[in-house]
Steps between C-alpha positions, in 0.01 A plus 500: 500500500624244248180302547286800410710574195477136391122492534442831323722426202388140463844362584376188674779244521770751409823496700557781754779635281258541208247674724776730622591569136138594426493727808812689392379531143161631611645748748748646254251509213242692701756744642629569149150550367394732782815711474446564129118514490447761774563787256375349173175697512676836468858426383437550126271800558761657733766474231264611221388806697861595575585475131181676386522781758189373676315355198550123483360465147758751375774303671397164355710532184814543713386217726482281191864587426602420859317166494686413180828585678404278794394216274814531286725481807305203631515332160878542485566365849204269569619183334875533577433570870246217511768263380735646762238386751537147362877550517571650846169462686167685516566660841771725356276612216203580725716692746638731231151536347341644811801712589457659155125543553579683825719753320239549225210562740707745703580698184130499401418660835724797413363595155285804429372678188833686486716185509714446188383228264829318556401410857184333369707304249728385784203392713341299222837347407549389862147359509574307181824361637336400830216335309750305291663371818176408674312335214485125529757472780278419799271277295785303348658447843170362630429288191849347499464390862141381456585295195790319666330436835136439397543219247180342634291794372348328195388729222611790721144536626618567855727767356199649319300513823792673672518758220129569536526551876807717448316704241218558744741645755651716227165649405411543869824693548403730214151545642634591844783729389343727236261706712757553780746610232252756364410622849867534606573693180209733579593549867878526468591521131571275205873570548483374858352169381784459249752545784325231706527269198874564483538387862285190441713404200818515708340267756400256225849507349650394832233231552569349155871476574429267793173321412534401133698180548463155343373197692754222572353272231543776244855569615586134444401537134710811469825483313803728525425858401548537125794683350451819301500291182225281645307817588491594133391143425205547738424827324491325164308197629216714636449669164523166321226367729264762358546342156531140618167406345192653345293429812735704722550776243132560426393468864766736630478764229120492503485533880753782498314685223188496718705620796643783291145632479491497878811723505317752281200479736709541816740767376283718278127431525398389847569804717418777249167325442433452873588860586290627210190338651584514873709820532673442841766271657262363762222437245738312268645299791149413622393391151810283451447341841135427425571330165780293654289348779357211291849430364597393851242222477577425135871460571439267795258283301685507169748227591213269600270589211787467249506125570182470293644652183740365240763762410494441124128570475446771757811721515420673166136552600589638841768731354250647251248608766727555802567832671748661264381288207342602171137492617594697812671777297215527252239534775698781663538669161122492462454645851729793423334558163146504640556683830684835489755588766351720779635856527726596795304618801204269434287426810599177674281222635631311804398135510512331843467138604132464605431579866860612560709817472767323294556686172502243220543728200490868411382562141422812294129502412557474120730201558260281695376290205838444327668421833230244586544336157879488554451328835271238343755434223783452750284266709391287204828453312743505794497125561623415150838672546559290812399172337713561191800584717474183708454277195801657326720470810415131530645450154817703554610354834583170327572623147780741603833346613618611846839580349363797306178569694591842644630608161187381319272658761690826446470448125120518535490869602783575257281380214206697643716812504630446147143462378373783720758774435371594153143485629581727796678749273214506249208492742666758729481741208155380387342562842610865486330559162208252487244348739628228733229274358693472172807372684280244678358372170845458346638333813215249488589410141863437598385283792284294263807418289664365817198279572515354150870417549426318827227297331750412227755384760274221621491350154860386558637244751609628840866448605578201718587565864877541534682315780537677836867406524592830336708773655303711749647811656 
């Protein structure tokens, strides 16, 4: 088993303990992803329909308010709990995160159009708190152990290959879980799927409590657990890192500004747009699965292909044209402007894999052309998101001190949320009164500002690699 893992992830020459670390990290990552992703196709629409008494567009304004609540809670707790992970250990943080997710998904399964708005606020607050616990914790645990035990990994190229392979498995998990999620929701109910997610999250919480443990070499570098005063020092040090130099500041803020556009896409645009053109759970799940298939290959190859590119030159270019980048948003705005949304009850065309009875996609007749264009766009620009991510990670694994890594990793989504909250509030209202294409145009402009900041970052010297003899917990 270890030999297969070593060969797949390119861990030739790595010690068995490192291979075991990679196995645990991969297993937990994929379980976490599957448990959350199985309902993503219909989660937002389910909530929006409950709030809009069956009309998801009507409910989108209230969804915007709920997303702001979730993001505000996550913003408040994300960085402090990330530093707690540096303080007491990531296994505690991950255990509480998935226990909280379990409660939230169970409550989602109970809501109806007659549920009081307060229950929705509670659900989104719990989701925000769970997200604040989860963000950065598993990755920082893995990176801390990798950095201490894989000193022979020059330029972190082996680490980049591992990330690419790991990304491939992540996309494959999404590809394999979306259609079953849509089918199970159709056969049983959406509420039943949410209850299954609650059970999965409890299982993951228990697994994290036992599996997320440091390797012996990392434990040797570990000092005595900090006092409460030292905890607040960690809190301060992580924030100071953000402003430790113009390179770090511009790179981080620019990257997070681009990612804030992705929060607008994921929370407000993606599913209303998909359901407008595709109409049903199964059709949306099939479409999402189809556009994710090449990302499986892109993710696997990205770590290898990224070796050919210098970060300073190519990260800004890749971020500009990536999925969720400015060019991507503007193309989708043009699609929605040119092709009107099909009316409910439009005749459907079932597309099968040639010479089989396997249904590939079910599309309303008026949506065939715009859906085909969307697929082409996803296929063409998908690789650039993967390449930019690998190149950026190769910089951060050495630039961020282990002592504050979990806190800084948690600071990333905190900044995204701070930048995204006003956008979510504004665009949540704008979508209810103006075409979605206008929101896409504006989001692309904001993303472009982030790209310009990243390009500016590389005009300044990068920080020197700090010593590994720092506290690791």
